[in-house]
N, C-alpha and C positions, 0 to 999 in steps of 0.2 A: 578367254582361258586366263587373261591376268584378272580378271573379276573373280572369276571360279577360285583362283589360288589365293586371294585376299581373303574371300568369305569362309574358305575353309579352316582358317586358323582358329582356334577355338577363341571365344572372345574372353576378356578378363571378367570374372565374376568374384562376387565377395563371398568369402568362406563364413561361416556361422560365428566366426571367433570376431567378427568385425562388428563392432555395435552401432546400431542405428541411430541413436541419440535422443531425443524426448520421447518418442513414442514407444521405444522398446523395442521396434522390429529389426529385421535385417532381411536382406535379400538372400535368397538360398540358391545353391549351386543349381538343382532342379528348374527353377523357374528362368534362369539365365539359359540353360540348355535348351529350354523350351524356344527360347526367342530364337536360339543361334540354328535350331533344326527348321523352324518355320523360314528363315532367311534362306537356308540352303534348298529348302524345297521351293524357293521362289513365293512363297505365300506372306509377301509382304505387307499386305492389308492388314491380314491377321497379326503378324509379327508386331506391328504398330499398334495394335489395339492392346496386345499382350503387354508392351512396354506402357502403355498409358494406364492401364488398369494397375499394373504394380507401382507405378509412379504415384498415382492417386493414392494407394494407400500409405504413403509415407511423407515424413516431415521434406519440405523441399531442400533444407540445407543439409539434411543428414547424408551420410555416405552412400546410402544405397538409392536415396532419392537421386543423388547427383549422377550416381552410376546409369539409373534408368534414364535420367535425362539426355545423357550421352548417347545412351543406346538408341532412344527414340528418334535422334537427330540423325543417327548413322542411318536409321531405317528408311527416314522420310527423305534423306539423300538419295538411296535406293531408289524408293518410290518415283522420285522425281527424274532421276536417270531413267527410269523406265517408261514413264509417261509424258514427259514434259518435252514439247518442241522446242521450245528456249528456256533451260533452266537458269539461265543467267539471270533472267528477268524474276526470279521466283526464289532464288536460293537465299537471297538476306532474311527472307521470311522464316527459313527454315533454321537458320544460324542464329538468330537474334535472341532467341530464350538463354542459348549458351553464352555470348555475348554480354548479355544483362546479367546472367547470374555472376560472370568473372568480374564485371566491374563491381558488383556490390560483395562478392566474396574474392578477393584476388589471391588470397593466402590458402583457400581452401584445399584439403588435402587429396581431393580428386580432381583438382584444376587440369591435370596433366590430361586425363581422359575426356573433359569438355574440349580442350584444344585439339585433342585428336579428332574428336566427331566434327569440329568446326573445319578442320584441313581436309577430312573423308568428303564433305559437304562441298568443300570450294572444289576439290579434283572433279566432282562431278560436271561442273561448267568446263573444266579443262577438256575432259573426255569428251563433250558434246562439241567443243570447237573444234576438235582435232577430226571428229566425223565431218564436219561442216567443211573442214580443209581438204580431207579426202575427196569430198564430192565435188569440191570446187578446185580442183587440182589446177594450179597455175595461178591462183590468185595469192601472191606472196604475202600480201598484208594480212590475209587472214591465216596463212601459216606462221607469221611473225606473231601474230595475236595468241593463236594456241601454244606457239612455244613460249611465249612470255607467261601466260598462264599456268604453264607445266612447271617451269622454271622457278615461279613463284610458289608454287605447291612444293617443290623439291626442297627450296631455300627454307620454308615455314617447317617442313618434316626434319630436316636436318637440324634445325634449332631445336626443334622440341624433342628429337632423340639425345640431343646434348644435355638438355633440362632432365630429362628422365634418368639419364645415366648418372647425373648429379644427384638426383632424388634417392636412386637406390643407394649411392655411396653414402649420402647424409643418412638414411635410414639405418644401414648397417651400423656405422658408426655412433649411432644412438642405441641400438641395441646393444653393442658391445659395452658401452658405459653403463647400460641399465641392468643387463643380465651378464649371467656367466656366458664365456664363449660357447657357442652351440652350432646348430643346422638353422639356418636361416630361411630354409625352406617352409618352415612352421610360419613364417610371418606373411599373412594374408596379402598386405600391401607390396611386400618386395615380390611375390610371385605376380601379384596382378600388374606392377610396372614392369617386370620381365616381359611377361606375354604382350603387354603393350608395345615395348621395345622391341619385339620379334615383328609385330604386325607393322610398325614404322619400316623395318628392314625390309619386308616384302613389298611395302608401298614403295619405297626408293627404286625397287628393282623393277616392278611392274611400271613405275613412271619413266623409267629409261627404255623398257620396251614398248610402252604407249607411243614415245617420242618418235622410232623408228617409223611408224606408220605417216609420218607427217613427209616421208622421202620415197622416191622411189627405189624400190628393192634392189635396183642394179646400182644405186649412187653411193659415192663414198660416204655420204651423211648418213645413209641407212647403214651401213656396215659399220660405221664408226659408233653409231649409237646402239647397236646391237653387241659391239666389243664392249662398251661402258656396262651393257646390261652384265655380260658375261662375268666381268671382273667384281661389279657389287655382289651378284650371287655368290660367286666361289668366295669370296669375303665374309658374307654374311653365313653362308652354311658352315663355315669353318667353326663359327663361335654358338652353334646351335646342337641341344643334344641329338644324338642317333637315337632314331625312332621315334621322335617326337612329331607331332603335327606340323609345327612350323619348318621342323628340317624337311619333311616331306615336301611341302608347299613351296619350300624354297629350291629342291633340288628339281621339281617341276619346272620352274621358273629358268634355273640355270640350263636345264636341257633346251627349253623353249630359245632363251638366249643362243645358244650354241646353233640351234636350227635356223633362226635368223640370220644370225652371223654366217652362214653357209658351212660352218664346220660340221657336216654330216656325219662323218666318221666318229668324232667325240661324242656327238648327240645320241649315236646308234650305241656308243659302249655306255655311256651314263645309262641310256633307258634300259639297255639289257641287264645292268646291275642290279636294278631296282628290285627287291623281293616284294611279292604280292600285288605287284602293278595290274596285274590282269584282271582283279577284280575292281578296280578304282576306274570310274568312267574318264576322269580327267588325264590319267595316263594313256588309256586307251586311244582316247582323243589325239593325243600326242603322238603315240606310235602310227596311227593312221596319218598323219600329217607328214611324218618323217618319212613314211613308205611312200606318199605320194612325191616328195622331194627328190626321194631315190629313184623313182620312175617306177617302182613295184606297186600298180595299181590292183593286180591281183590280191596281194596282201591285204591292202587296204580294203578291197571290198571284202573278203573273209571277215575282217573284225567288225566290219559294219553290219554285216548280215548276222553275227553273233549278237550284236547289241540290238540291233531294230528287229530283227524276224522279218515277216513278209509285210507288216504296216507299220511303216517307220513314223507316221503322224501320230499313231497311239502309243508309241513307245515310251520308256522313262524318259521324262523331262532332264536334258542335260544340255547346258549352253554350250560346253566344251564339245561334247559329241554332234550336237545340230551344227555347231560350226564346222567341225571335220567334214561333215557327210555334206556339207556346201562345197567344201574345196573340192571334195572327190568328185561330186556331180561337174564342176567346173573344168577339172582336169580331163575327166571323161569326155567332155563335149568338144575338147579339142585333140582327141587320140583319134588313131585310124579306126577305132572300134565305136564310135561315138554312135549311139542310138540315134533314130530319127525323131524321137520326141524328147531330145535332151534339153533343147530350149525350155520346153514347158516344164519339164521336170525341175529344172533349177528355180524359172520363177515360182512354181508351186511351193518349193521348199523355201524360200524367202519368205512366202505369205505365210508357210507353216510357222516358221521361225517367230515371226511377227506374233501370230496368234498365241505360241507358246509361252513367249517370255516378255512381250509387249514391245512399244515403240521405240525404245532405245535400241534393243536386239535386232529389231527389224531395220533400222537405220544402221547398224552396224553391219549386218549382211549385206546390204545394199553396197556399203563403202567398201566391203571386200570385194565384191564383184568389179567396181573400178579400179581399186589398188592393184589387184592382181594383174590387171589388164596393162600395166607398165605406160609407157609412152608411145606405143605401137599405134596409129590412127584406126588400122584395120580393125585390132582387137578392141580398142576403145569404144568404135562405133558398134560393135556387135554386143560388147557388155551394155553399152546405153540403150540399144534397142531392147534387151532383156526388161530392164529397169521399165522402158516405157509399155511394154507389153502389159506387165504386172500392173502398172499403174491403170492402165485401160480397163483392165479386168476388173480391178478394185472399183473403177467408176462405174462400170455396168453392174456392179453388183450391189451398189448402193455403199459400199465403203469410203466415204469421200475423204476421211482422213488419211488412210493408206494411201488411196490413189493420190492425194496430192504429195506426198512425201515421196512417192516412187516416182511421179513425174517431175518433181524438182530437182531430184538427184539427176534424172535423165537430161533435164534442162541444162543444169550446170555443167555438165561432162561433155554435153554433145560436142563432136570438133565442128560440126558444120553448122552455121549462123541460121540457116533456114529450118533445121531439125531443132536447133536450141530454141527457136522462138515457137514453132508448132507445140513442143512439148511445154513450155513456159505457159503459152496460152491455155492449155488444156490444164495444166496444173493449176491455174488461177481459178477457172471455172470450177474444178474440185475444191480449192480452198473456200471459195464463195459456198458452195453447197455445204461445205463442213461447218461453216460460221465463222471462218478467219479471214474474210477478204483481204485484211492490211499483210497478211503474210503472201497471198498471190502478188498483191501490189508491190512488194518489196523485191518478189521475185522477177516481174516483167522489169522493174528498173534494172535490177543487177545484168540481166541477159542482154538489154539494151545499151548498157556501158559496155558490157565485155564485148560484143559485136557492133561496137559503133557504127562501123561502116556499112553494116547490112542495111538495104532497102527499107526493111520494116521497122528498123531500130527506134527511129523517132515514133512512130505508131505505139510501139509497146511502151515507151517511155510516158507517152501521153495518156495511156490507157492506165497505166500504173497510178498516175494521180488522179484520174475518174475514179478509180476503186476505192482509193482513199478518202476522196471527199463524199463518196456517197456511203462509206462504212461509217463515216463520223461526221453526223450532222454539224457536230461543233469544231469540225476542223481548222485550226486557226488560219485566219485570214493572212497574216504576215506568212506562214509556213507554206500556204498554198501558193502565195505569189512569189516566193522564194522558188519552190520546186518549178513553177511555170516559167521563171526566168531562166532557171538553169536548163532547162529543157530546151527552149528558144536558143540560147546561145551554145548549147551543144550541137542541135541540128539545125541552124539559122536559115537555110535554104528549103527547109522541108515545108510541105502543105501543112503539116502538123504544127509548126512553128507560128503559122497564121493564125490556126484555130486557137492555139495558147494565148497568143497575144489579145485576141477578141474576147475570150474567156477572162483574160487578167482586166481588160478595160471594163467589162460589164462588172468584175468583182469591187474595182475603186469607185465606180459610178455609183453602184449599190450602197457602198460604205460611205458613201459622201466625199470622194477623194477624187473629183474630176480630173484636176490639171494632173496627178500622178498618172491616171487613164491615158492622158496625151501623151504623156514622155514614154508611154509603152511602145509607141513606134520607134523609139530608137533602142528598142533591146537588141536588135539584131543588125548587121550593116546593111545600108542603105540600098544596096544592089538588091536585097531581097524585099524591099517595101513595096506595095502592091497599091494601086488607087484607091481601092475601096477603104483600107484601112486609114490611109491618108486623110480621105475625106471624112470617115469615122471620128478622127483626132479632132477635126476641124469642127464638126458639128457638135463634139462632146464640149468643146471650149465654147462655142456659142451659147449651149444651153446652160453652162456653168454661169457665163456672166448675165445670161437673160435673167439666172434666178437669184443673182446677186452675189454669187460664190467667186469672189476675186482670188486669183493665185496669191499666195503667201510670199513665193519668190516674185521679185521685181520683174523678172525677166523670164515669162513662161516659156515653153518649148526649148529651154535653154539646152537640154540633152539632145534635142532633135538639131539644133543649130552646131553642136561639138560635133555631132556624128556627119554632119554635111561636109563639114572643115576638114575630117580626117581624110578626105578623097576627093581628089579633084577629076578624075576620068571614070568612074564607075559608070558600068554599062547601062545603070537605070535611066541616064539621060536620054537615052534615044527612045524612051516611052512617052509620047506626048501627054498622055492621060497622067501619068505619075507627075511629070513637070507641072502641069497645069494645078494638078490638086496641091502638090507641095507648094507651088507659090501662092496659092490661095490661103493656105495654111498659115504661112511665114508672115505674108502680107498682114494678116489679122492679129497675130501674137508676138513676132518677133521684135525686139526694141530696133528703133532704125539704125544703131549704130551695127548690129548683128545682122541686120539685113543688108547692110552695103557690105559686110565682108564676105556674105554667102555669094552675093551677085558678084562681088569683084574676084572671089577667089575660087569658085566653081565655076561650072558650066550652066548654071540655073538662070534662066533668063526670066524676068519679070514682065516681057511684052507680050502683048495681047491678052490681058487680063480680060476675063469678063465684066461686064456692068452688072454692079456699081462699083466693084472692086477696081478697076482702071482709075475712076475718077478719086476714089478713097486713097489710093496710093499717091496721086499726085497732091492731095491734101496732106498726105502725111510727111512727104518729102518737102512741105514748107511754101508750097505754091500759094501765096497771099491774094493771087487772084482765081485761085480754084475755088469753084462755088460746087457744092455738091447737095442735089436734092434728097429729100428724105426717102431711105430705103423703104420699099414696101413691106419687105419682110421685118416685125418688130423684133424679132429675136437677134437677127443680123444688126439691126440699127443699135440696141444696146450693147451688143459687142464691139460695133464700130465707135460708138461714143465712148466706149471706156477705153478703147487704145489710142484714140485722139487725146483724150484728157490726160491719158498716161504720157503721151508724146509733149503735151503742151506742159506738163509740171516740168519736165527735164528741158524744154526751150521757151523761155518766157515770152520771147519774140513772137511765137504762135498763138499764145493766149487769147489775145482779144479776137482773132479772125476765127478760131475754131470755135471759141464761146458764142461768135456770131452765127455761125452755122448752123451747131447743133440746138441752140433755143429756138430755131424754126422748124425742128424736128417733132411733128405732134405726138409721134409713139414714145416719146421720153418723158419720164415723169417729171412735172414740174415742182414737185414737193419733196425731192430728196437731198441728200448731201451735194451729190454731183452738180443739181440744179443750182443749190445756192451758190457752190463754188463758180459755176460760170457767171452768174450775177456779179460778184466780186470783180472777176477778170475784165467784164464790160464796166466796170466802175459804178454798179449800182449796188454799193454794200448796204444801203438802207434796205433794201428790198431783201437782199440775202438776209440780214439780221431779223428781219420779221417772220422770213423762212424757219430760220433757226429757232426762234421763240415760238412759232407755231410747233415745231416738233418737240420742243420742250415741254409745252403745255400737255403734248397727248402722250407724252412717255413718262412713266413713274421715275423719279431718281435723275434721268437725263444725264450721268456722268457722259456716257459716251458722246452724246450729242454736244455738250459744253467743250469735251476734248477736240471733237472734229472741227466745230466751230471756230474755236480760239486757235486752232493750228492753220485754218484755212485764211482766218483775218491775219494771222502772223507772217503768213506768208505773202499776204499781198502787196506790200510796200507801196499803196497809193493811199495819199492823203494822210487822214486820221483814221484808219484802218487799226492801225497799231493801238490806239488808245481804247478802241472797242475790244482788240484781242486781251489787253490788259485786263480789262473789266471781267472777260469772261474767264482768264485764269484765275483772277482772285477769288470769283464766285466759285470755280470749282474747287478751291484750295480750301475755302471755306465750308465745302460738303463732302469732305473726305477725312479720315483721321489725322489729326497732326503726327507728324513723324513718318507717315506712310510713304510709300514710293511715288504715289500719286500727288502726294501734298509736296513733298520736294520738288517735282517735276513741274508743278504748276507754278511755284514759287521762282523757281530757275528761269523758265520761258518768260515770266514776266518781268524778272530784272534785265534780262538779256534784250527785251523789247526797247526797254529804256537806255540802254548802252547804245544799241543801234539807231535809236532815234536822234542820238547827241546828248542825251542826258545821264551823263556818268555819274553825277552826284547823287541822282536818285537810284541808280542801280547799285550804288555802294552802298546806299543807306539800305537797300532792302536785303542785300546780301549779307551784312552784318549784323541785322537783326537775326536772320537765319542762324547764323554761325555763333554768334552769342546766346540766343535763348534756346535753340535744338539743333546743336550741330550734328549732321548726318554721320554715321558710322562708315558710309561707303568712302573711300577713299577718294574715288574718282568724282562722286557727289561734292566733297568736301573741296577737292581741287577745283571744280567747275564753279563754285561760289567764291571761293577764293581769288580767282581770276578778275571777278567783276569788283573786288573791294579795292579803292584807289590807294596808292602809296602816297608817301608823304611828299615826296618830291612832284607827283602829279596834282597833289591838293594844292600846293604852291603855286604851279604852273597854271590851274585852274584858276586860281584868285588873281 
């Protein structure tokens, strides 16, 4: 009804007196009228073609060219409104030509018409969001979004109205200065601006009416919005000429506002006072709806029969009348005279509306079913079932897009979680058949969140993620991980959470992030951990260490440890398999300090570990008499060696004993960094240096080898190892660009070694050289070098 009123107003057209500019052409009244008639007949594709052809014959910056640009944008917005499921994602492409033109020609005389076309297009998004809010009644965030969009459009239209009023006033003053006083109706621009002002007034009233649909008809918000529409319509009608098309459209909106406000007597008086309304389908539709509200179904039936005859589906196309007939069928189905096929009649007519007027009209009809049901659960359930029946009929007929939309509407409003779930699954299947699996995934996710406590909610949520990942092979890994984690934290105790964690672990491993895969274990509370996933976490860590992938964080499974320390009485401790699997995982990967915290502050026991982990634990705990034979499993041996080496780096007293044990394990490589470091710990630095030299000769560049060798020897603190470390740092510095971070670090480490060895003057000499010849820009580096420079007092003391 609102759309019909807006379209009915004659669009502003240029008179032949309005010159076109460089090419000497102008748009005629006839060509503009053709476009309007096409729009009124719902021939939008033809109308767009007509607009583009007329625009193509004109200079883009001419008045007529700009007028046809504005008209084409209006038509494109109507096409988007008719066909697009999500106009918000496409609207920017529609309005961009107008935005671009206004940026290039901000003072163009036709700028107001382009701005009108922009706000009309944005209104399409607001209307679509209102329909979504109706279908998802109860989703306050969606209602708020729809309201914000509508208010944004209203503010834009109000501002535009003021600008148009100013433009009219400025034009009149210009005419008075240039010509003798006369009739300004002869000025084409003023007339076009006045027509535009009328359209803006109608849009403001229709916006107030549209807002009523966000609320239950019995609510104060609904009545308040309708009352606002009544006031706006009355004020606007007073300034419109009697008998004009604009006045006629505003009278209809005024009557519509009174009907929605429940002021039926006033609406009837206004309706009966209109001359010639019987020949106008929009007034007839309004009369039918008023009769239904008054309880006079007989009168409504008579008017419908006059218009449609015996074959409604082939009668003249009128959105307003088709809407009125749907309301009549709904009212009839709830009356004492309801025919046995009333349900089928409603669903068939909703389908017919979609066929006659497009996707938006069908969604509007489906929303009407739900909006009319109010908040009564029984009424809502019966209306939802109508939508579901229609959706399944579409599905059987192969009309998958229509099926998906109908079932989606049913799922979002179904009061029972079980039905909502069933409809959502059916809709997701239809969306897949229609080639839009992402829409099905969003629906499944929304229904899962809405019915969070339903037993099948986690299954719906996980299936939504499956659909999205299958639909898009390039589905961003981080997005996938985020969605999986959200699903796990939302339903932490479900079997689907276990499956989601398994999926996440496989993604992390596949993308080379094994330690993140280990920490997936801690995504949900520990009472929901199961033995298999704990064992998998251990195996992933073992595989990572076996392949040489060490954790970047010095404390792997830190998240697991933190989760353990959050609870001391979780029921999981009653499961022996869980305890064993968890103990094995922690003994391998947790730092000794964390392991002590866990055993002291929780009920986790490390007693009874299976060999060889029992001996391995004693060795970790610092038992210098503990001797551990080489493990049979080569991968496990590498993981154990990494853990023991990490412990020994933190506790120097363990180094010789640990190195003595590991050097006997035949499955460990004798030629890697770890093997060389163990030789240093055993006091066999010459052999370690020989290993480093061998690695340097086999690797081009060798910067990483030099850095590791220099660091290991710097940390030795045995004999003259520091001197060898200085040589290596100097060698590294000579192989990298002067002034680079690597160069500064090498120079700094070498100087520090001199200070640690008691040779402060040599450290001072090296630090001064850097500060004098190439001082670093980094304040921290400069401070570090400055700390090695001897003061005058310390110089004298040294002497």
